C-alpha positions as CSV (number, residue, x, y, z in Angstrom):
1,N,62.0,61.7,-23.2
2,T,60.1,58.5,-22.4
3,P,60.0,57.4,-18.8
4,A,60.6,53.8,-17.9
5,I,57.5,52.0,-16.7
6,S,57.6,48.8,-14.7
7,L,54.5,46.7,-15.0
8,N,53.2,43.8,-12.9
9,P,51.6,40.8,-14.6
10,G,47.9,41.5,-15.1
11,E,46.1,44.7,-15.8
12,N,47.8,48.0,-15.1
13,L,46.2,51.5,-15.4
14,I,48.4,54.4,-16.4
15,T,47.1,58.0,-16.4
16,I,49.0,60.5,-18.4
17,S,48.4,64.2,-17.9
18,G,49.9,67.3,-19.3
19,S,49.1,70.8,-20.5
20,N,49.6,72.7,-23.8
21,Y,51.0,76.2,-24.2
22,G,47.6,77.7,-23.6
23,G,47.3,76.0,-20.2
24,A,44.6,73.5,-21.2
25,V,45.0,70.3,-19.3
26,V,44.8,67.1,-21.3
27,S,44.8,63.6,-19.7
28,A,44.2,60.0,-20.8
29,T,44.1,56.7,-19.0
30,I,45.5,53.7,-20.7
31,T,45.0,50.1,-19.7
32,I,48.0,47.9,-20.4
33,T,47.8,44.1,-19.8
34,R,51.1,42.3,-19.3
35,T,51.0,38.5,-19.7
36,P,53.3,36.6,-17.3
37,P,56.0,34.6,-19.1
38,A,55.3,31.0,-19.9
39,V,58.9,30.0,-19.2
40,V,61.2,31.5,-16.5
41,Y,64.7,30.6,-15.3
42,V,66.4,30.4,-11.9
43,A,70.2,30.3,-11.3
44,P,72.2,31.0,-8.1
45,G,74.2,33.7,-9.8
46,G,71.3,35.0,-11.9
47,S,71.1,38.7,-12.6
48,N,67.6,38.7,-11.0
49,V,65.8,40.8,-13.6
50,P,62.1,40.3,-13.8
51,P,60.3,38.7,-15.5
52,Y,63.2,36.2,-15.5
53,N,62.4,35.0,-19.0
54,S,66.0,34.1,-20.1
55,W,69.1,32.7,-18.5
56,S,70.7,36.1,-18.6
57,K,67.8,37.5,-16.5
58,A,67.4,34.5,-14.3
59,A,66.0,34.9,-10.8
60,N,68.3,33.9,-8.0
61,I,65.5,33.0,-5.5
62,I,63.2,30.2,-6.6
63,Q,60.1,31.7,-5.0
64,D,60.5,34.9,-7.1
65,A,60.2,32.8,-10.3
66,V,57.2,30.9,-8.9
67,E,55.4,34.2,-8.3
68,T,56.2,35.4,-11.9
69,V,55.5,32.4,-14.2
70,A,52.2,32.1,-16.0
71,T,49.6,29.4,-15.1
72,N,50.7,26.1,-16.7
73,G,54.1,27.6,-17.3
74,T,57.5,26.1,-16.6
75,I,60.4,27.1,-14.3
76,W,63.8,25.8,-15.2
77,V,66.2,25.7,-12.3
78,S,70.0,25.6,-12.8
79,N,72.4,23.6,-10.7
80,G,73.0,25.0,-7.2
81,V,72.0,25.3,-3.6
82,Y,68.8,27.3,-2.9
83,A,68.7,28.2,0.8
84,V,67.2,31.7,0.9
85,G,63.7,33.2,0.2
86,G,60.4,31.6,0.8
87,R,56.7,32.2,1.7
88,V,54.5,31.5,4.7
89,T,52.1,28.6,4.3
90,P,49.1,30.1,2.6
91,D,45.7,30.4,4.4
92,Y,47.2,28.8,7.6
93,Y,49.6,30.0,10.2
94,A,53.2,31.0,10.1
95,L,55.4,28.2,8.9
96,T,57.8,29.4,6.2
97,N,58.4,27.3,3.1
98,R,61.4,27.8,0.9
99,V,59.2,27.2,-2.1
100,C,55.4,27.6,-2.1
101,I,53.6,26.3,-5.3
102,R,49.8,26.9,-5.5
103,N,49.3,27.1,-9.3
104,P,49.5,24.4,-12.0
105,I,53.1,25.0,-13.0
106,T,56.1,22.7,-13.7
107,M,59.3,23.4,-11.8
108,Q,62.1,21.3,-13.2
109,S,65.8,21.2,-12.4
110,V,68.2,21.2,-15.4
111,N,70.5,18.4,-14.3
112,G,68.6,16.5,-11.7
113,P,68.6,16.0,-7.9
114,T,72.3,15.4,-7.5
115,N,73.0,18.9,-8.7
116,T,70.1,21.0,-7.5
117,F,69.2,21.5,-3.8
118,I,66.4,23.2,-2.0
119,V,67.5,23.6,1.6
120,G,65.1,24.4,4.5
121,V,65.9,24.7,8.2
122,S,65.4,21.3,10.0
123,Q,65.3,22.6,13.6
124,L,61.8,21.8,14.8
125,G,60.0,24.9,16.1
126,A,59.5,28.5,15.3
127,S,62.7,28.8,13.2
128,A,61.9,25.8,11.0
129,V,61.6,26.2,7.2
130,R,59.9,23.5,5.1
131,C,61.5,22.9,1.8
132,V,58.4,22.8,-0.4
133,Y,54.7,23.3,0.0
134,M,52.5,22.4,-2.9
135,S,48.7,22.5,-3.6
136,A,49.1,22.2,-7.4
137,G,51.8,21.8,-10.0
138,T,54.7,19.5,-10.6
139,L,58.2,19.4,-9.0
140,S,60.9,17.3,-10.6
141,G,64.6,16.7,-10.2
142,F,65.6,18.2,-6.8
143,T,67.2,17.2,-3.6
144,L,65.0,18.5,-0.7
145,T,67.2,18.7,2.4
146,N,67.1,19.9,6.0
147,G,63.4,20.9,5.9
148,G,61.6,21.3,9.2
149,T,58.2,22.1,10.7
150,F,56.8,23.5,13.9
151,S,57.0,21.2,16.9
152,A,53.5,22.3,18.2
153,S,50.7,23.9,16.3
154,S,46.9,24.3,16.4
155,S,47.0,23.2,12.7
156,Y,48.6,19.7,12.9
157,I,48.4,18.8,9.3
158,Y,49.7,22.0,7.8
159,E,52.3,23.2,10.2
160,M,53.7,20.0,11.8
161,C,53.9,17.6,8.8
162,G,56.0,17.4,5.7
163,G,59.4,18.9,6.5
164,G,60.7,18.1,3.1
165,V,57.5,18.5,1.1
166,M,53.8,19.1,2.0
167,L,51.3,18.1,-0.6
168,D,48.1,19.9,0.3
169,N,45.4,18.1,-1.8
170,G,47.4,18.5,-5.0
171,G,50.8,18.5,-6.5
172,L,53.1,15.9,-8.0
173,V,56.7,15.3,-7.0
174,S,59.0,13.1,-9.2
175,N,62.7,12.3,-9.4
176,C,63.4,14.0,-6.1
177,I,65.6,13.0,-3.1
178,L,64.4,13.9,0.4
179,T,67.1,13.8,3.1
180,G,67.7,15.2,6.6
181,C,64.2,16.6,7.0
182,S,62.2,16.7,10.3
183,A,58.5,16.9,11.2
C-alpha cells in the first residue's frame, strides 16, 4: 500500500523507516525536487487542485496560482469576478492586495478586460483592499475595480497609493481598465 505524498515546489526530504522480521531497523532519506508548473490556470468554478496545471484543476483564487507558478511562467485566468483572497503588501505594513506579484511571471486573462475582473475594497482605511501590487511581471487583460488603500500610514508610497494597481519599481500592466478605485 503506497501512501499519498503531497509535495511543495522546491526540495522535499522524505525519511522512510521500517523494520524486518528480525527487528532490524532500516531507514533511508530521499530528496525529491518538485518543479513548479510553467503554466497554471484560474477559473471562478475551478476545482482548486494544486498545482493548477490544467483547466480541470484550475485555482479559484488568483493568488493561489501566483504562489504556485514557476518563475517566468504564465497564469491563464478565465472569465469571471475575482473578489476573494489576497496577500499583505510584502516587506511593508498591513495593506491587503487581492493579487500580489513579486516574480517575473505573466498573468493573462483569456478574453480581456470586459470579461475578467479583479475586485478590491475601495473604502479608504483599515478595510481597504488594493486590486494588484506588482514589483515584477506582466498583467494583461483585466478590469481592476473598487480597489482602495489606507487613508493614513507611516509608509505613504506603499500603503496610500495605487488603489487599482501599485507598481513597486517593476511590473508591466497592459490592456487593463481601472475603474472605481480610491487612494
